[in-house]
C-alpha positions as CSV (number, residue, x, y, z in Angstrom):
1,M,28.7,-24.1,-15.3
2,V,27.2,-23.2,-11.9
3,P,29.3,-24.8,-9.1
4,G,27.9,-28.2,-8.2
5,G,26.4,-28.6,-11.8
6,A,22.8,-27.8,-10.9
7,A,22.3,-25.2,-13.6
8,A,24.1,-24.0,-16.8
9,S,23.8,-21.1,-19.2
10,F,24.8,-21.2,-22.8
11,R,25.5,-18.7,-25.6
12,R,23.7,-18.2,-29.0
13,G,25.6,-15.5,-31.0
14,R,25.2,-12.3,-28.8
15,F,22.9,-13.7,-26.4
16,E,23.4,-15.8,-23.2
17,F,20.6,-18.0,-22.2
18,E,20.0,-19.4,-18.5
19,A,18.8,-22.9,-18.1
20,S,18.4,-22.7,-14.3
21,L,16.3,-24.1,-11.6
22,H,13.3,-21.8,-10.9
23,E,10.9,-21.8,-8.0
24,M,7.3,-21.3,-8.8
25,A,4.1,-20.5,-6.9
26,G,0.6,-21.8,-7.6
27,V,1.7,-25.4,-7.9
28,G,-0.4,-26.9,-5.1
29,T,-0.6,-30.6,-4.5
30,V,-1.9,-33.5,-6.5
31,E,-5.0,-33.5,-4.3
32,T,-5.5,-29.7,-4.5
33,P,-3.7,-28.7,-7.8
34,G,-2.9,-25.0,-8.2
35,S,-3.2,-23.0,-11.4
36,V,0.3,-23.8,-12.6
37,R,-0.1,-27.7,-12.0
38,K,-3.4,-27.6,-13.8
39,L,-1.9,-25.7,-16.8
40,F,0.9,-28.4,-17.2
41,D,-1.5,-31.2,-16.7
42,K,-3.6,-29.8,-19.4
43,W,-0.7,-29.7,-21.9
44,G,0.2,-33.3,-20.8
45,V,3.6,-32.2,-19.4
46,K,4.8,-34.5,-16.6
47,I,6.9,-32.8,-14.0
48,N,8.3,-33.9,-10.7
49,W,7.5,-31.0,-8.5
50,L,9.7,-30.7,-5.4
51,K,8.6,-28.7,-2.4
52,D,10.8,-25.9,-1.0
53,D,10.4,-24.6,2.4
54,Y,12.4,-21.5,1.6
55,L,12.0,-18.7,-1.0
56,F,15.4,-17.1,-1.0
57,R,18.3,-15.8,1.1
58,V,19.3,-12.1,1.4
59,I,22.9,-11.3,2.4
60,T,24.0,-7.6,3.0
61,D,26.5,-5.9,5.2
62,E,24.0,-6.0,8.1
63,Y,21.8,-9.0,7.2
64,D,21.9,-12.7,6.4
65,V,18.3,-13.8,6.2
66,V,16.7,-16.8,4.7
67,M,13.0,-16.1,4.0
68,P,10.6,-19.1,4.4
69,A,7.7,-20.0,2.1
70,G,4.1,-19.4,3.1
71,I,2.4,-16.0,3.7
72,E,2.3,-16.1,7.4
73,A,5.8,-17.5,7.8
74,F,7.1,-14.8,5.5
75,Y,5.4,-12.0,7.4
76,E,6.9,-13.2,10.7
77,A,10.4,-13.5,9.3
78,M,10.1,-10.0,7.8
79,E,8.8,-8.6,11.1
80,K,11.7,-10.2,13.0
81,E,14.3,-8.3,11.0
82,V,13.1,-4.9,12.5
83,P,14.6,-4.6,15.9
84,E,14.5,-1.5,18.1
85,K,17.7,0.1,16.6
86,D,16.0,-0.2,13.1
87,I,12.8,1.9,14.0
88,L,12.6,4.7,11.5
89,F,12.5,8.2,12.8
90,K,12.5,6.9,16.5
91,D,14.6,10.1,17.7
92,E,12.4,12.5,15.8
93,L,9.3,11.0,17.3
94,D,10.5,10.8,20.8
95,A,11.4,14.5,20.3
96,L,7.8,15.3,19.3
97,V,6.4,13.4,22.4
98,N,8.6,15.4,24.6
99,E,7.2,18.7,23.0
100,C,3.6,17.9,23.1
101,D,1.9,16.2,25.9
102,K,-1.2,15.2,23.8
103,L,0.9,13.0,21.6
104,K,1.7,9.2,22.4
105,V,3.9,7.0,20.2
106,V,3.5,3.2,20.7
107,Y,6.5,1.1,19.4
108,V,5.7,-2.6,18.4
109,L,8.8,-4.9,18.2
110,S,8.2,-8.4,16.7
111,D,11.7,-9.9,17.4
112,E,12.1,-9.0,21.0
113,E,10.3,-8.3,24.3
114,K,11.4,-5.2,26.0
115,D,10.1,-2.8,28.6
116,G,8.5,0.2,27.1
117,F,7.6,-1.5,23.9
118,E,4.6,-3.6,22.7
119,Y,5.5,-7.2,21.3
120,G,4.1,-8.9,18.2
121,F,2.3,-7.4,15.4
122,I,0.2,-4.2,15.2
123,S,-3.0,-6.3,16.0
124,K,-6.6,-5.2,16.8
125,E,-5.8,-5.8,20.5
126,I,-3.0,-3.3,20.4
127,I,-5.1,-0.8,18.5
128,Q,-7.8,-1.0,21.0
129,K,-5.7,-0.9,24.0
130,Y,-4.3,2.6,23.1
131,A,-7.2,4.0,20.9
132,P,-10.8,3.3,21.8
133,A,-12.6,2.6,18.6
134,S,-15.3,5.2,19.0
135,L,-12.5,8.1,19.3
136,C,-9.9,7.1,16.9
137,S,-8.9,7.3,13.1
138,V,-6.4,4.7,11.7
139,F,-4.0,5.7,9.0
140,I,-2.3,2.8,7.4
141,C,1.2,3.5,5.7
142,G,3.4,0.7,4.9
143,P,4.0,-2.3,2.6
144,K,1.1,-3.8,0.8
145,S,1.3,-6.9,3.1
146,M,0.6,-4.6,6.1
147,H,-2.3,-3.2,4.3
148,E,-3.7,-6.7,3.8
149,Y,-3.0,-8.0,7.4
150,L,-4.7,-4.9,9.1
151,D,-7.7,-5.1,6.5
152,L,-8.4,-8.5,8.5
153,E,-7.6,-7.2,12.0
154,L,-9.7,-4.0,11.7
155,K,-12.8,-5.9,10.7
156,A,-13.0,-7.1,14.2
157,I,-13.2,-3.5,15.5
158,P,-16.4,-1.5,15.2
159,L,-14.9,1.3,13.3
160,E,-16.6,3.1,10.5
161,K,-14.8,3.0,7.2
162,K,-14.4,6.7,7.0
163,F,-12.1,6.5,10.0
164,I,-9.8,4.1,8.1
165,R,-7.3,5.7,5.6
166,Y,-4.8,4.1,3.5
167,E,-1.7,5.3,1.9
168,V,-2.2,5.4,-2.0
169,M,1.1,4.3,-3.2
170,N,0.2,0.6,-2.4
171,S,-3.2,0.6,-3.9
172,Y,-2.3,1.9,-7.3
173,E,-1.7,-0.8,-9.8
174,G,0.3,1.4,-12.3
175,E,3.5,3.5,-11.7
176,L,3.0,6.7,-9.7
177,S,5.6,9.3,-10.3
178,D,5.9,12.9,-8.9
179,T,5.1,14.7,-11.9
180,L,4.0,18.4,-12.2
181,I,0.6,18.8,-14.2
182,N,-1.7,21.8,-14.9
183,V,-4.9,21.9,-12.8
184,T,-7.7,24.4,-14.2
185,V,-10.3,25.2,-11.6
186,I,-13.6,26.7,-12.4
187,Q,-15.6,28.0,-9.5
188,S,-18.6,30.3,-9.6
189,G,-17.6,31.1,-13.3
190,H,-13.9,32.2,-12.3
191,K,-11.3,30.1,-14.0
192,E,-7.7,29.7,-12.4
193,T,-4.9,27.4,-13.5
194,F,-2.1,26.2,-11.3
195,K,0.8,23.6,-11.2
196,A,0.2,20.6,-9.0
197,S,1.9,17.3,-8.2
198,T,0.5,13.9,-9.1
199,N,1.6,12.8,-5.6
200,E,-1.0,14.9,-4.0
201,T,-4.8,14.7,-3.9
202,I,-6.7,17.4,-5.9
203,L,-8.0,18.7,-2.6
204,Q,-4.5,19.1,-1.2
205,S,-3.2,21.0,-4.4
206,L,-6.3,23.3,-4.1
207,E,-5.7,24.1,-0.6
208,R,-1.9,24.5,-1.2
209,N,-2.8,27.2,-3.8
210,G,-5.1,29.1,-1.5
211,I,-8.5,28.1,-3.2
212,K,-11.2,27.4,-0.8
213,T,-13.7,24.7,-1.3
214,T,-16.1,22.5,0.7
215,S,-14.7,19.4,2.5
216,R,-15.2,17.4,5.6
217,C,-14.2,13.8,6.1
218,R,-11.2,13.8,3.8
219,S,-11.5,10.0,3.2
220,G,-13.9,10.0,0.2
221,E,-17.0,8.9,2.0
222,C,-19.2,11.9,2.9
223,G,-19.1,13.5,-0.6
224,F,-18.9,16.9,0.9
225,C,-16.3,18.0,-1.7
226,H,-18.2,16.4,-4.7
227,S,-16.9,18.2,-7.8
228,R,-17.2,17.7,-11.6
229,L,-14.3,16.5,-13.6
230,I,-14.6,18.2,-17.1
231,G,-11.3,17.0,-18.5
232,G,-8.2,14.9,-17.8
233,D,-7.3,11.5,-16.3
234,V,-7.3,10.8,-12.5
235,Y,-6.8,7.9,-10.0
236,I,-9.1,6.8,-7.3
237,S,-8.2,4.0,-4.9
238,K,-11.1,1.3,-5.0
239,K,-11.0,1.2,-1.2
240,Q,-11.7,4.8,-1.0
241,D,-14.2,5.3,-3.9
242,Y,-17.6,5.9,-2.2
243,R,-19.2,7.6,-5.4
244,R,-22.7,6.8,-6.3
245,K,-23.2,5.1,-9.8
246,A,-24.7,8.4,-11.1
247,D,-21.6,10.4,-10.0
248,E,-19.4,7.9,-11.8
249,L,-21.6,8.1,-14.9
250,F,-21.6,11.8,-15.1
251,G,-18.2,12.5,-14.3
252,Y,-18.2,13.5,-10.6
253,I,-15.4,12.9,-8.2
254,H,-14.4,13.4,-4.6
255,P,-11.2,15.6,-4.8
256,C,-10.0,14.5,-1.2
257,V,-9.1,11.0,-2.4
258,T,-8.5,11.8,-6.1
259,Y,-5.0,12.0,-7.6
260,P,-4.5,13.6,-10.9
261,L,-2.6,11.6,-13.6
262,T,-2.6,14.3,-16.4
263,D,-3.6,17.8,-16.9
264,I,-7.2,18.2,-15.5
265,I,-10.1,20.6,-15.6
266,I,-12.4,20.5,-12.6
267,E,-15.4,22.5,-11.4
268,I,-15.6,22.8,-7.8
269,P,-18.4,24.2,-5.4
270,N,-18.0,27.4,-3.4
């Protein structure tokens, strides 16, 4: 028995079954039922749903955090657990700033107001304060929740899509792994094969192996690196897939935003 008698587990042969209490999302209210409540109502199952304002508690050597329910409350609680001392690579970034007078790093703290730091979230106001929209590119690297939050913030900034670039790890719905595959390149009748990583775009692997080809925006929008995929499987993020319908139909890709998943054969321009 679990202390307090709230839940129990039982054995059947070699297997142990847990009959515990579980939290569920998508329930909604009686007035605005969610998908879970609708499903049980359809089945005729009557359940006394109890609202819980907290999702879970995390206890480690450094943290004891209770995470609240609700997207915005969850984001805020997560952000508050990243104080100045936990900023990744701060010493390394500060060293780069000291070496290069053209580089500026802006640190944003969400749990404390402190001189020399911005406070709150990485918002459109902070981005526009340090980087005028007509002169900047935005590279988003972080958890999927950050991608979703910044998607909304960046809509308020007059910035062309080609200047907003996303880390692919959080847009791929499958499982990305660092695997070596064979890339066979055909260029002006010449054929060459080399090893490449599935964690790099095809354009990056071409450049790494000294193969010159056309490229410009490196964000999938201009189509300057437009190439024909002859064989193999690739991944292209929906957010960076600017191909025309005809290109998709006839097997053309933009190598600057395309990741190989298997051995591939590709024909590239000079």
